[in-house]
Structures are given as structure tokens and as C-alpha cells.
N, CA, C, O and CB atoms as a CASP TS submission, in Angstrom:
PFRMAT TS
TARGET T0000
AUTHOR 0000-0000-0000
METHOD Language model
MODEL 1
PARENT N/A
ATOM      1  N   MET     1     114.342  66.362  95.602  1.00  0.00           N
ATOM      2  CA  MET     1     114.975  67.386  94.539  1.00  0.00           C
ATOM      3  C   MET     1     114.348  68.811  95.003  1.00  0.00           C
ATOM      4  O   MET     1     113.229  68.933  95.502  1.00  0.00           O
ATOM      5  CB  MET     1     114.513  66.980  92.785  1.00  0.00           C
ATOM      6  N   ASN     2     115.179  69.773  94.775  1.00  0.00           N
ATOM      7  CA  ASN     2     114.606  71.147  95.015  1.00  0.00           C
ATOM      8  C   ASN     2     114.401  71.817  93.716  1.00  0.00           C
ATOM      9  O   ASN     2     114.637  71.211  92.671  1.00  0.00           O
ATOM     10  CB  ASN     2     115.525  72.028  95.912  1.00  0.00           C
ATOM     11  N   ALA     3     113.990  72.989  93.724  1.00  0.00           N
ATOM     12  CA  ALA     3     113.585  73.739  92.472  1.00  0.00           C
ATOM     13  C   ALA     3     114.692  73.904  91.466  1.00  0.00           C
ATOM     14  O   ALA     3     114.533  73.874  90.246  1.00  0.00           O
ATOM     15  CB  ALA     3     113.076  75.121  92.828  1.00  0.00           C
ATOM     16  N   LEU     4     115.928  74.097  92.157  1.00  0.00           N
ATOM     17  CA  LEU     4     116.973  74.329  91.378  1.00  0.00           C
ATOM     18  C   LEU     4     117.393  73.117  90.465  1.00  0.00           C
ATOM     19  O   LEU     4     117.781  73.310  89.313  1.00  0.00           O
ATOM     20  CB  LEU     4     118.014  74.751  92.224  1.00  0.00           C
ATOM     21  N   GLN     5     117.300  71.856  91.023  1.00  0.00           N
ATOM     22  CA  GLN     5     117.534  70.753  90.330  1.00  0.00           C
ATOM     23  C   GLN     5     116.437  70.475  89.244  1.00  0.00           C
ATOM     24  O   GLN     5     116.742  69.949  88.174  1.00  0.00           O
ATOM     25  CB  GLN     5     117.674  69.686  91.267  1.00  0.00           C
ATOM     26  N   PHE     6     115.196  70.831  89.539  1.00  0.00           N
ATOM     27  CA  PHE     6     114.004  70.672  88.631  1.00  0.00           C
ATOM     28  C   PHE     6     114.453  71.520  87.398  1.00  0.00           C
ATOM     29  O   PHE     6     114.431  71.074  86.250  1.00  0.00           O
ATOM     30  CB  PHE     6     112.522  71.218  89.329  1.00  0.00           C
ATOM     31  N   GLY     7     114.866  72.796  87.735  1.00  0.00           N
ATOM     32  CA  GLY     7     115.028  73.718  86.705  1.00  0.00           C
ATOM     33  C   GLY     7     116.171  73.284  85.862  1.00  0.00           C
ATOM     34  O   GLY     7     116.132  73.483  84.648  1.00  0.00           O
ATOM     35  N   GLN     8     117.267  72.657  86.469  1.00  0.00           N
ATOM     36  CA  GLN     8     118.219  72.193  85.540  1.00  0.00           C
ATOM     37  C   GLN     8     117.881  70.980  84.682  1.00  0.00           C
ATOM     38  O   GLN     8     118.473  70.769  83.623  1.00  0.00           O
ATOM     39  CB  GLN     8     119.367  71.926  86.240  1.00  0.00           C
ATOM     40  N   LYS     9     117.003  70.253  85.112  1.00  0.00           N
ATOM     41  CA  LYS     9     116.410  69.099  84.324  1.00  0.00           C
ATOM     42  C   LYS     9     115.643  69.662  83.096  1.00  0.00           C
ATOM     43  O   LYS     9     115.831  69.228  81.959  1.00  0.00           O
ATOM     44  CB  LYS     9     115.402  68.211  85.252  1.00  0.00           C
ATOM     45  N   ALA    10     114.757  70.667  83.396  1.00  0.00           N
ATOM     46  CA  ALA    10     113.940  71.288  82.467  1.00  0.00           C
ATOM     47  C   ALA    10     114.889  72.077  81.317  1.00  0.00           C
ATOM     48  O   ALA    10     114.536  72.088  80.138  1.00  0.00           O
ATOM     49  CB  ALA    10     112.953  72.276  83.279  1.00  0.00           C
ATOM     50  N   LYS    11     115.927  72.628  81.698  1.00  0.00           N
ATOM     51  CA  LYS    11     116.833  73.438  80.894  1.00  0.00           C
ATOM     52  C   LYS    11     117.606  72.325  80.067  1.00  0.00           C
ATOM     53  O   LYS    11     117.777  72.480  78.858  1.00  0.00           O
ATOM     54  CB  LYS    11     117.840  74.424  81.837  1.00  0.00           C
ATOM     55  N   GLU    12     118.015  71.337  80.654  1.00  0.00           N
ATOM     56  CA  GLU    12     118.682  70.200  79.678  1.00  0.00           C
ATOM     57  C   GLU    12     117.753  69.741  78.636  1.00  0.00           C
ATOM     58  O   GLU    12     118.145  69.561  77.482  1.00  0.00           O
ATOM     59  CB  GLU    12     119.134  68.867  80.481  1.00  0.00           C
ATOM     60  N   HIS    13     116.500  69.539  79.010  1.00  0.00           N
ATOM     61  CA  HIS    13     115.463  69.016  77.998  1.00  0.00           C
ATOM     62  C   HIS    13     115.239  70.133  76.919  1.00  0.00           C
ATOM     63  O   HIS    13     115.181  69.834  75.727  1.00  0.00           O
ATOM     64  CB  HIS    13     114.007  68.635  78.751  1.00  0.00           C
ATOM     65  N   PHE    14     115.115  71.424  77.358  1.00  0.00           N
ATOM     66  CA  PHE    14     114.865  72.479  76.520  1.00  0.00           C
ATOM     67  C   PHE    14     116.092  72.545  75.372  1.00  0.00           C
ATOM     68  O   PHE    14     115.881  72.734  74.174  1.00  0.00           O
ATOM     69  CB  PHE    14     114.733  73.810  77.430  1.00  0.00           C
ATOM     70  N   GLU    15     117.305  72.366  75.927  1.00  0.00           N
ATOM     71  CA  GLU    15     118.485  72.484  75.147  1.00  0.00           C
ATOM     72  C   GLU    15     118.589  71.282  74.095  1.00  0.00           C
ATOM     73  O   GLU    15     119.033  71.432  72.957  1.00  0.00           O
ATOM     74  CB  GLU    15     119.717  72.526  76.107  1.00  0.00           C
ATOM     75  N   SER    16     118.146  70.127  74.594  1.00  0.00           N
ATOM     76  CA  SER    16     118.149  68.973  73.638  1.00  0.00           C
ATOM     77  C   SER    16     117.238  69.084  72.557  1.00  0.00           C
ATOM     78  O   SER    16     117.461  68.403  71.556  1.00  0.00           O
ATOM     79  CB  SER    16     117.855  67.748  74.291  1.00  0.00           C
ATOM     80  N   ILE    17     116.109  69.934  72.596  1.00  0.00           N
ATOM     81  CA  ILE    17     115.148  70.033  71.624  1.00  0.00           C
ATOM     82  C   ILE    17     115.301  71.295  70.795  1.00  0.00           C
ATOM     83  O   ILE    17     114.680  71.465  69.746  1.00  0.00           O
ATOM     84  CB  ILE    17     113.853  69.959  72.235  1.00  0.00           C
ATOM     85  N   MET    18     116.161  72.178  71.312  1.00  0.00           N
ATOM     86  CA  MET    18     116.358  73.530  70.714  1.00  0.00           C
ATOM     87  C   MET    18     117.161  73.496  69.365  1.00  0.00           C
ATOM     88  O   MET    18     118.219  72.876  69.266  1.00  0.00           O
ATOM     89  CB  MET    18     117.111  74.442  71.739  1.00  0.00           C
ATOM     90  N   PRO    19     116.572  74.228  68.295  1.00  0.00           N
ATOM     91  CA  PRO    19     117.254  74.163  67.113  1.00  0.00           C
ATOM     92  C   PRO    19     118.683  74.799  67.156  1.00  0.00           C
ATOM     93  O   PRO    19     118.804  75.791  67.875  1.00  0.00           O
ATOM     94  CB  PRO    19     116.433  74.783  66.112  1.00  0.00           C
ATOM     95  N   GLY    20     119.645  74.405  66.558  1.00  0.00           N
ATOM     96  CA  GLY    20     120.980  74.995  66.772  1.00  0.00           C
ATOM     97  C   GLY    20     121.205  76.336  66.220  1.00  0.00           C
ATOM     98  O   GLY    20     122.164  77.013  66.592  1.00  0.00           O
ATOM     99  N   ASN    21     120.245  76.801  65.230  1.00  0.00           N
ATOM    100  CA  ASN    21     120.606  78.037  64.672  1.00  0.00           C
ATOM    101  C   ASN    21     119.824  79.093  65.425  1.00  0.00           C
ATOM    102  O   ASN    21     119.821  80.205  64.897  1.00  0.00           O
ATOM    103  CB  ASN    21     120.347  78.073  63.161  1.00  0.00           C
ATOM    104  N   ILE    22     119.226  78.967  66.448  1.00  0.00           N
ATOM    105  CA  ILE    22     118.433  79.997  67.209  1.00  0.00           C
ATOM    106  C   ILE    22     119.280  80.578  68.258  1.00  0.00           C
ATOM    107  O   ILE    22     119.825  79.796  69.036  1.00  0.00           O
ATOM    108  CB  ILE    22     117.153  79.407  67.851  1.00  0.00           C
ATOM    109  N   THR    23     119.477  81.909  68.395  1.00  0.00           N
ATOM    110  CA  THR    23     120.298  82.498  69.373  1.00  0.00           C
ATOM    111  C   THR    23     119.559  83.434  70.241  1.00  0.00           C
ATOM    112  O   THR    23     120.152  83.956  71.185  1.00  0.00           O
ATOM    113  CB  THR    23     121.399  83.162  68.758  1.00  0.00           C
ATOM    114  N   HIS    24     118.159  83.727  69.976  1.00  0.00           N
ATOM    115  CA  HIS    24     117.416  84.598  70.697  1.00  0.00           C
ATOM    116  C   HIS    24     115.955  84.477  70.554  1.00  0.00           C
ATOM    117  O   HIS    24     115.505  84.372  69.412  1.00  0.00           O
ATOM    118  CB  HIS    24     117.807  85.834  70.390  1.00  0.00           C
ATOM    119  N   GLY    25     115.170  84.478  71.543  1.00  0.00           N
ATOM    120  CA  GLY    25     113.724  84.661  71.367  1.00  0.00           C
ATOM    121  C   GLY    25     113.005  83.351  71.309  1.00  0.00           C
ATOM    122  O   GLY    25     111.798  83.404  71.073  1.00  0.00           O
ATOM    123  N   TRP    26     113.543  82.223  71.482  1.00  0.00           N
ATOM    124  CA  TRP    26     112.868  80.941  71.446  1.00  0.00           C
ATOM    125  C   TRP    26     112.291  80.526  72.755  1.00  0.00           C
ATOM    126  O   TRP    26     113.162  80.383  73.613  1.00  0.00           O
ATOM    127  CB  TRP    26     113.782  79.909  70.986  1.00  0.00           C
ATOM    128  N   GLU    27     111.065  80.290  73.160  1.00  0.00           N
ATOM    129  CA  GLU    27     110.523  80.062  74.331  1.00  0.00           C
ATOM    130  C   GLU    27     109.646  78.809  74.408  1.00  0.00           C
ATOM    131  O   GLU    27     108.798  78.632  73.534  1.00  0.00           O
ATOM    132  CB  GLU    27     109.845  81.184  74.676  1.00  0.00           C
ATOM    133  N   LYS    28     109.797  77.972  75.360  1.00  0.00           N
ATOM    134  CA  LYS    28     108.836  76.904  75.487  1.00  0.00           C
ATOM    135  C   LYS    28     108.592  76.642  77.003  1.00  0.00           C
ATOM    136  O   LYS    28     109.491  76.851  77.818  1.00  0.00           O
ATOM    137  CB  LYS    28     109.347  75.608  74.744  1.00  0.00           C
ATOM    138  N   TYR    29     107.424  76.205  77.354  1.00  0.00           N
ATOM    139  CA  TYR    29     107.104  75.721  78.724  1.00  0.00           C
ATOM    140  C   TYR    29     107.392  74.387  78.894  1.00  0.00           C
ATOM    141  O   TYR    29     106.935  73.554  78.112  1.00  0.00           O
ATOM    142  CB  TYR    29     105.750  75.906  79.079  1.00  0.00           C
ATOM    143  N   VAL    30     108.148  74.060  79.894  1.00  0.00           N
ATOM    144  CA  VAL    30     108.537  72.527  80.122  1.00  0.00           C
ATOM    145  C   VAL    30     108.153  72.176  81.536  1.00  0.00           C
ATOM    146  O   VAL    30     108.570  72.843  82.483  1.00  0.00           O
ATOM    147  CB  VAL    30     110.181  72.218  79.910  1.00  0.00           C
ATOM    148  N   ALA    31     107.321  71.083  81.692  1.00  0.00           N
ATOM    149  CA  ALA    31     106.902  70.500  82.950  1.00  0.00           C
ATOM    150  C   ALA    31     107.784  69.342  83.241  1.00  0.00           C
ATOM    151  O   ALA    31     108.122  68.537  82.373  1.00  0.00           O
ATOM    152  CB  ALA    31     105.437  70.078  82.925  1.00  0.00           C
ATOM    153  N   THR    32     108.144  69.279  84.472  1.00  0.00           N
ATOM    154  CA  THR    32     108.952  68.136  85.005  1.00  0.00           C
ATOM    155  C   THR    32     108.577  67.707  86.310  1.00  0.00           C
ATOM    156  O   THR    32     108.033  68.455  87.122  1.00  0.00           O
ATOM    157  CB  THR    32     110.348  68.449  85.053  1.00  0.00           C
ATOM    158  N   ASP    33     108.889  66.395  86.547  1.00  0.00           N
ATOM    159  CA  ASP    33     108.814  65.877  87.818  1.00  0.00           C
ATOM    160  C   ASP    33     109.934  65.558  88.393  1.00  0.00           C
ATOM    161  O   ASP    33     109.905  64.936  89.455  1.00  0.00           O
ATOM    162  CB  ASP    33     108.103  64.901  87.878  1.00  0.00           C
ATOM    163  N   GLY    34     111.171  65.935  87.780  1.00  0.00           N
ATOM    164  CA  GLY    34     112.374  65.593  88.252  1.00  0.00           C
ATOM    165  C   GLY    34     113.046  64.462  87.447  1.00  0.00           C
ATOM    166  O   GLY    34     114.268  64.334  87.522  1.00  0.00           O
ATOM    167  N   GLU    35     112.348  63.682  86.725  1.00  0.00           N
ATOM    168  CA  GLU    35     112.847  62.619  85.973  1.00  0.00           C
ATOM    169  C   GLU    35     112.289  62.712  84.504  1.00  0.00           C
ATOM    170  O   GLU    35     113.032  62.483  83.549  1.00  0.00           O
ATOM    171  CB  GLU    35     112.482  61.295  86.658  1.00  0.00           C
ATOM    172  N   ASN    36     111.049  63.030  84.353  1.00  0.00           N
ATOM    173  CA  ASN    36     110.547  63.188  82.896  1.00  0.00           C
ATOM    174  C   ASN    36     110.142  64.598  82.666  1.00  0.00           C
ATOM    175  O   ASN    36     109.704  65.332  83.552  1.00  0.00           O
ATOM    176  CB  ASN    36     109.305  62.239  82.567  1.00  0.00           C
ATOM    177  N   CYS    37     110.317  64.937  81.401  1.00  0.00           N
ATOM    178  CA  CYS    37     110.014  66.361  80.972  1.00  0.00           C
ATOM    179  C   CYS    37     108.983  66.296  79.890  1.00  0.00           C
ATOM    180  O   CYS    37     108.938  65.327  79.132  1.00  0.00           O
ATOM    181  CB  CYS    37     111.313  67.138  80.447  1.00  0.00           C
ATOM    182  N   LEU    38     108.122  67.342  79.794  1.00  0.00           N
ATOM    183  CA  LEU    38     107.064  67.471  78.851  1.00  0.00           C
ATOM    184  C   LEU    38     106.892  68.962  78.422  1.00  0.00           C
ATOM    185  O   LEU    38     106.886  69.855  79.269  1.00  0.00           O
ATOM    186  CB  LEU    38     105.769  66.909  79.455  1.00  0.00           C
ATOM    187  N   LEU    39     106.755  69.209  77.112  1.00  0.00           N
ATOM    188  CA  LEU    39     106.372  70.466  76.626  1.00  0.00           C
ATOM    189  C   LEU    39     105.003  70.764  76.824  1.00  0.00           C
ATOM    190  O   LEU    39     104.173  69.918  76.490  1.00  0.00           O
ATOM    191  CB  LEU    39     106.664  70.587  75.306  1.00  0.00           C
ATOM    192  N   VAL    40     104.619  71.905  77.349  1.00  0.00           N
ATOM    193  CA  VAL    40     103.307  72.197  77.851  1.00  0.00           C
ATOM    194  C   VAL    40     102.831  73.537  77.461  1.00  0.00           C
ATOM    195  O   VAL    40     103.669  74.385  77.155  1.00  0.00           O
ATOM    196  CB  VAL    40     103.278  72.075  79.291  1.00  0.00           C
ATOM    197  N   ARG    41     101.501  73.832  77.440  1.00  0.00           N
ATOM    198  CA  ARG    41     101.052  75.286  77.098  1.00  0.00           C
ATOM    199  C   ARG    41     101.227  76.057  78.466  1.00  0.00           C
ATOM    200  O   ARG    41     101.521  75.494  79.520  1.00  0.00           O
ATOM    201  CB  ARG    41      99.390  75.371  76.516  1.00  0.00           C
ATOM    202  N   SER    42     101.035  77.266  78.338  1.00  0.00           N
ATOM    203  CA  SER    42     101.184  78.162  79.479  1.00  0.00           C
ATOM    204  C   SER    42     100.092  78.070  80.459  1.00  0.00           C
ATOM    205  O   SER    42     100.273  78.534  81.585  1.00  0.00           O
ATOM    206  CB  SER    42     101.285  79.531  79.034  1.00  0.00           C
ATOM    207  N   ASP    43      98.970  77.513  80.140  1.00  0.00           N
ATOM    208  CA  ASP    43      97.782  77.269  80.963  1.00  0.00           C
ATOM    209  C   ASP    43      97.736  75.976  81.676  1.00  0.00           C
ATOM    210  O   ASP    43      96.808  75.699  82.436  1.00  0.00           O
ATOM    211  CB  ASP    43      96.614  77.358  80.157  1.00  0.00           C
ATOM    212  N   TYR    44      98.773  75.143  81.429  1.00  0.00           N
ATOM    213  CA  TYR    44      99.017  73.770  82.095  1.00  0.00           C
ATOM    214  C   TYR    44      98.998  73.890  83.580  1.00  0.00           C
ATOM    215  O   TYR    44      99.681  74.737  84.155  1.00  0.00           O
ATOM    216  CB  TYR    44     100.401  73.143  81.668  1.00  0.00           C
ATOM    217  N   LYS    45      98.151  72.975  84.264  1.00  0.00           N
ATOM    218  CA  LYS    45      98.030  72.924  85.635  1.00  0.00           C
ATOM    219  C   LYS    45      98.892  71.812  86.155  1.00  0.00           C
ATOM    220  O   LYS    45      98.397  70.689  86.063  1.00  0.00           O
ATOM    221  CB  LYS    45      96.623  72.770  86.028  1.00  0.00           C
ATOM    222  N   PRO    46     100.067  71.910  86.675  1.00  0.00           N
ATOM    223  CA  PRO    46     100.904  70.773  86.971  1.00  0.00           C
ATOM    224  C   PRO    46     100.268  70.015  88.292  1.00  0.00           C
ATOM    225  O   PRO    46      99.635  70.591  89.177  1.00  0.00           O
ATOM    226  CB  PRO    46     102.468  71.291  87.217  1.00  0.00           C
ATOM    227  N   GLU    47     100.563  68.625  88.243  1.00  0.00           N
ATOM    228  CA  GLU    47     100.163  67.731  89.251  1.00  0.00           C
ATOM    229  C   GLU    47     101.092  68.039  90.470  1.00  0.00           C
ATOM    230  O   GLU    47     102.134  68.681  90.337  1.00  0.00           O
ATOM    231  CB  GLU    47     100.251  66.227  88.753  1.00  0.00           C
ATOM    232  N   PRO    48     100.669  67.561  91.622  1.00  0.00           N
ATOM    233  CA  PRO    48     101.472  67.632  92.847  1.00  0.00           C
ATOM    234  C   PRO    48     102.782  66.927  92.498  1.00  0.00           C
ATOM    235  O   PRO    48     102.783  65.850  91.903  1.00  0.00           O
ATOM    236  CB  PRO    48     100.730  66.954  94.115  1.00  0.00           C
ATOM    237  N   GLY    49     103.915  67.564  92.886  1.00  0.00           N
ATOM    238  CA  GLY    49     105.268  66.975  92.553  1.00  0.00           C
ATOM    239  C   GLY    49     105.864  67.651  91.286  1.00  0.00           C
ATOM    240  O   GLY    49     107.066  67.596  91.027  1.00  0.00           O
ATOM    241  N   GLN    50     105.035  68.231  90.588  1.00  0.00           N
ATOM    242  CA  GLN    50     105.581  68.760  89.214  1.00  0.00           C
ATOM    243  C   GLN    50     105.840  70.270  89.389  1.00  0.00           C
ATOM    244  O   GLN    50     105.245  70.954  90.222  1.00  0.00           O
ATOM    245  CB  GLN    50     104.489  68.507  87.937  1.00  0.00           C
ATOM    246  N   MET    51     106.838  70.765  88.478  1.00  0.00           N
ATOM    247  CA  MET    51     107.040  72.193  88.327  1.00  0.00           C
ATOM    248  C   MET    51     107.010  72.524  86.828  1.00  0.00           C
ATOM    249  O   MET    51     107.272  71.650  86.001  1.00  0.00           O
ATOM    250  CB  MET    51     108.389  72.647  88.988  1.00  0.00           C
ATOM    251  N   VAL    52     106.716  73.692  86.496  1.00  0.00           N
ATOM    252  CA  VAL    52     106.581  74.169  85.106  1.00  0.00           C
ATOM    253  C   VAL    52     107.621  75.223  85.017  1.00  0.00           C
ATOM    254  O   VAL    52     107.598  76.110  85.870  1.00  0.00           O
ATOM    255  CB  VAL    52     105.114  74.719  84.736  1.00  0.00           C
ATOM    256  N   PHE    53     108.515  75.238  84.107  1.00  0.00           N
ATOM    257  CA  PHE    53     109.420  76.324  83.839  1.00  0.00           C
ATOM    258  C   PHE    53     109.186  76.856  82.407  1.00  0.00           C
ATOM    259  O   PHE    53     108.835  76.139  81.469  1.00  0.00           O
ATOM    260  CB  PHE    53     110.885  75.861  84.032  1.00  0.00           C
ATOM    261  N   LEU    54     109.431  78.281  82.328  1.00  0.00           N
ATOM    262  CA  LEU    54     109.536  78.941  81.129  1.00  0.00           C
ATOM    263  C   LEU    54     110.932  78.986  80.765  1.00  0.00           C
ATOM    264  O   LEU    54     111.743  79.705  81.350  1.00  0.00           O
ATOM    265  CB  LEU    54     108.949  80.245  81.178  1.00  0.00           C
ATOM    266  N   CYS    55     111.239  78.163  79.728  1.00  0.00           N
ATOM    267  CA  CYS    55     112.723  78.060  79.228  1.00  0.00           C
ATOM    268  C   CYS    55     112.749  78.956  77.949  1.00  0.00           C
ATOM    269  O   CYS    55     111.846  78.969  77.112  1.00  0.00           O
ATOM    270  CB  CYS    55     113.213  76.419  78.858  1.00  0.00           C
ATOM    271  N   SER    56     113.757  79.619  77.903  1.00  0.00           N
ATOM    272  CA  SER    56     114.024  80.366  76.692  1.00  0.00           C
ATOM    273  C   SER    56     115.621  80.626  76.441  1.00  0.00           C
ATOM    274  O   SER    56     116.492  80.366  77.272  1.00  0.00           O
ATOM    275  CB  SER    56     113.238  81.738  76.794  1.00  0.00           C
ATOM    276  N   ILE    57     115.842  81.176  75.167  1.00  0.00           N
ATOM    277  CA  ILE    57     117.262  81.423  74.892  1.00  0.00           C
ATOM    278  C   ILE    57     117.276  82.763  74.548  1.00  0.00           C
ATOM    279  O   ILE    57     116.474  83.209  73.726  1.00  0.00           O
ATOM    280  CB  ILE    57     117.896  80.557  73.815  1.00  0.00           C
ATOM    281  N   ARG    58     118.253  83.568  75.191  1.00  0.00           N
ATOM    282  CA  ARG    58     118.507  85.080  75.061  1.00  0.00           C
ATOM    283  C   ARG    58     119.964  85.172  74.901  1.00  0.00           C
ATOM    284  O   ARG    58     120.764  84.621  75.657  1.00  0.00           O
ATOM    285  CB  ARG    58     117.996  85.976  76.344  1.00  0.00           C
ATOM    286  N   ASN    59     120.275  85.892  73.883  1.00  0.00           N
ATOM    287  CA  ASN    59     121.643  86.069  73.612  1.00  0.00           C
ATOM    288  C   ASN    59     122.617  84.915  73.572  1.00  0.00           C
ATOM    289  O   ASN    59     123.799  84.955  73.913  1.00  0.00           O
ATOM    290  CB  ASN    59     122.080  86.917  74.499  1.00  0.00           C
ATOM    291  N   GLY    60     121.926  83.857  73.093  1.00  0.00           N
ATOM    292  CA  GLY    60     122.744  82.505  72.926  1.00  0.00           C
ATOM    293  C   GLY    60     122.852  81.643  74.262  1.00  0.00           C
ATOM    294  O   GLY    60     123.493  80.596  74.348  1.00  0.00           O
ATOM    295  N   ILE    61     122.182  82.195  75.216  1.00  0.00           N
ATOM    296  CA  ILE    61     122.270  81.513  76.604  1.00  0.00           C
ATOM    297  C   ILE    61     120.887  80.915  77.002  1.00  0.00           C
ATOM    298  O   ILE    61     119.911  81.664  77.046  1.00  0.00           O
ATOM    299  CB  ILE    61     122.742  82.589  77.758  1.00  0.00           C
ATOM    300  N   ALA    62     120.779  79.662  77.278  1.00  0.00           N
ATOM    301  CA  ALA    62     119.370  78.960  77.621  1.00  0.00           C
ATOM    302  C   ALA    62     119.237  79.287  79.227  1.00  0.00           C
ATOM    303  O   ALA    62     120.156  79.224  80.043  1.00  0.00           O
ATOM    304  CB  ALA    62     119.365  77.092  77.271  1.00  0.00           C
ATOM    305  N   CYS    63     118.029  79.611  79.454  1.00  0.00           N
ATOM    306  CA  CYS    63     117.705  79.862  80.837  1.00  0.00           C
ATOM    307  C   CYS    63     116.392  79.218  81.251  1.00  0.00           C
ATOM    308  O   CYS    63     115.587  78.975  80.351  1.00  0.00           O
ATOM    309  CB  CYS    63     117.653  81.332  81.085  1.00  0.00           C
ATOM    310  N   ALA    64     116.088  78.921  82.469  1.00  0.00           N
ATOM    311  CA  ALA    64     114.733  78.344  82.866  1.00  0.00           C
ATOM    312  C   ALA    64     114.284  79.133  84.110  1.00  0.00           C
ATOM    313  O   ALA    64     114.975  79.227  85.124  1.00  0.00           O
ATOM    314  CB  ALA    64     114.808  76.713  83.193  1.00  0.00           C
ATOM    315  N   GLU    65     113.082  79.687  83.952  1.00  0.00           N
ATOM    316  CA  GLU    65     112.432  80.414  85.054  1.00  0.00           C
ATOM    317  C   GLU    65     111.300  79.534  85.625  1.00  0.00           C
ATOM    318  O   GLU    65     110.557  78.870  84.902  1.00  0.00           O
ATOM    319  CB  GLU    65     111.868  81.813  84.558  1.00  0.00           C
ATOM    320  N   LEU    66     111.220  79.570  86.922  1.00  0.00           N
ATOM    321  CA  LEU    66     110.009  78.774  87.484  1.00  0.00           C
ATOM    322  C   LEU    66     108.776  79.619  87.142  1.00  0.00           C
ATOM    323  O   LEU    66     108.735  80.834  87.334  1.00  0.00           O
ATOM    324  CB  LEU    66     110.105  78.510  89.156  1.00  0.00           C
ATOM    325  N   TYR    67     107.780  78.901  86.626  1.00  0.00           N
ATOM    326  CA  TYR    67     106.545  79.358  86.184  1.00  0.00           C
ATOM    327  C   TYR    67     105.396  79.034  87.098  1.00  0.00           C
ATOM    328  O   TYR    67     104.572  79.879  87.447  1.00  0.00           O
ATOM    329  CB  TYR    67     106.305  78.839  84.900  1.00  0.00           C
ATOM    330  N   ARG    68     105.376  77.740  87.480  1.00  0.00           N
ATOM    331  CA  ARG    68     104.169  77.333  88.351  1.00  0.00           C
ATOM    332  C   ARG    68     104.563  76.009  88.892  1.00  0.00           C
ATOM    333  O   ARG    68     105.284  75.211  88.293  1.00  0.00           O
ATOM    334  CB  ARG    68     102.727  77.237  87.528  1.00  0.00           C
ATOM    335  N   THR    69     104.014  75.822  90.125  1.00  0.00           N
ATOM    336  CA  THR    69     104.207  74.533  90.906  1.00  0.00           C
ATOM    337  C   THR    69     103.023  73.754  91.041  1.00  0.00           C
ATOM    338  O   THR    69     101.949  74.356  91.049  1.00  0.00           O
ATOM    339  CB  THR    69     104.704  74.776  92.254  1.00  0.00           C
ATOM    340  N   GLY    70     103.044  72.457  91.155  1.00  0.00           N
ATOM    341  CA  GLY    70     101.933  71.634  91.524  1.00  0.00           C
ATOM    342  C   GLY    70     101.753  71.736  92.967  1.00  0.00           C
ATOM    343  O   GLY    70     102.701  71.570  93.735  1.00  0.00           O
ATOM    344  N   LYS    71     100.520  72.015  93.382  1.00  0.00           N
ATOM    345  CA  LYS    71     100.296  72.058  94.843  1.00  0.00           C
ATOM    346  C   LYS    71      99.569  70.710  95.345  1.00  0.00           C
ATOM    347  O   LYS    71      98.870  70.025  94.599  1.00  0.00           O
ATOM    348  CB  LYS    71      99.402  73.364  95.206  1.00  0.00           C
ATOM    349  N   ALA    72      99.791  70.443  96.560  1.00  0.00           N
ATOM    350  CA  ALA    72      99.104  69.295  97.138  1.00  0.00           C
ATOM    351  C   ALA    72      97.606  69.631  97.385  1.00  0.00           C
ATOM    352  O   ALA    72      97.258  70.730  97.816  1.00  0.00           O
ATOM    353  CB  ALA    72      99.803  68.867  98.469  1.00  0.00           C
ATOM    354  N   LYS    73      96.729  68.619  97.088  1.00  0.00           N
ATOM    355  CA  LYS    73      95.395  68.874  97.287  1.00  0.00           C
ATOM    356  C   LYS    73      95.078  69.013  98.681  1.00  0.00           C
ATOM    357  O   LYS    73      95.613  68.320  99.546  1.00  0.00           O
ATOM    358  CB  LYS    73      94.617  67.897  96.706  1.00  0.00           C
ATOM    359  N   GLU    74      94.140  69.977  98.936  1.00  0.00           N
ATOM    360  CA  GLU    74      93.613  70.191 100.380  1.00  0.00           C
ATOM    361  C   GLU    74      92.630  69.186 100.787  1.00  0.00           C
ATOM    362  O   GLU    74      91.675  68.842 100.090  1.00  0.00           O
ATOM    363  CB  GLU    74      92.949  71.557 100.548  1.00  0.00           C
ATOM    364  N   VAL    75      92.924  68.709 102.012  1.00  0.00           N
ATOM    365  CA  VAL    75      92.045  67.576 102.533  1.00  0.00           C
ATOM    366  C   VAL    75      91.139  68.318 103.511  1.00  0.00           C
ATOM    367  O   VAL    75      91.622  69.006 104.409  1.00  0.00           O
ATOM    368  CB  VAL    75      92.907  66.305 103.279  1.00  0.00           C
ATOM    369  N   VAL    76      89.845  68.181 103.339  1.00  0.00           N
ATOM    370  CA  VAL    76      88.936  68.844 104.262  1.00  0.00           C
ATOM    371  C   VAL    76      88.338  67.730 105.137  1.00  0.00           C
ATOM    372  O   VAL    76      87.870  66.721 104.609  1.00  0.00           O
ATOM    373  CB  VAL    76      87.806  69.682 103.492  1.00  0.00           C
ATOM    374  N   ARG    77      88.348  67.893 106.394  1.00  0.00           N
ATOM    375  CA  ARG    77      87.904  66.893 107.332  1.00  0.00           C
ATOM    376  C   ARG    77      86.750  67.370 108.078  1.00  0.00           C
ATOM    377  O   ARG    77      86.681  68.527 108.491  1.00  0.00           O
ATOM    378  CB  ARG    77      88.971  66.505 108.257  1.00  0.00           C
ATOM    379  N   ALA    78      85.854  66.507 108.256  1.00  0.00           N
ATOM    380  CA  ALA    78      84.652  66.989 109.031  1.00  0.00           C
ATOM    381  C   ALA    78      84.836  66.859 110.626  1.00  0.00           C
ATOM    382  O   ALA    78      85.462  65.934 111.144  1.00  0.00           O
ATOM    383  CB  ALA    78      83.364  66.134 108.570  1.00  0.00           C
ATOM    384  N   ALA    79      84.335  67.695 111.201  1.00  0.00           N
ATOM    385  CA  ALA    79      84.681  67.728 112.778  1.00  0.00           C
ATOM    386  C   ALA    79      83.835  66.704 113.528  1.00  0.00           C
ATOM    387  O   ALA    79      83.955  66.577 114.746  1.00  0.00           O
ATOM    388  CB  ALA    79      84.380  69.230 113.459  1.00  0.00           C
TER
END
């Protein structure tokens, strides 16, 4: 999966939990691994393979912006 597909998954999750009467200003951070989604705080450190999106609704339109990605751990090898 690429970042666009991850973002679509996060946006779908955001829309499923969004109150119906909100049209502007509601924001949540959504972490996803492409299959599962989780609401997180802004300081959440994603695991490798996860991405965090800032999902919000503006003028009645939901959007997802890439906020943070999980990085692979660096392996240090002795010479």
C-alpha cells in the first residue's frame, strides 16, 4: 500500500466516527497500518509500517493529511 491508500483508510475511519452535525473544525489523529485504524494523540510514535494522519472536516469536507510515518529501526553492525 502507498500513502494515498493509507490516507483513504484513515479518512474512512474518521468519517465513520464523525458526528453528523459537525461541518467545520473537528480534528482527530488517526494511526493506520493499512487495515486497522486507531485514534491517537499528536505525540504518538508510529511503529514501522504505520502512518499517522491528521483528519479534519473543513466546510463539510473530510480530509486526511499525512502527519507522521513509522520508520524502520536502524541496525548498527560491528565491523
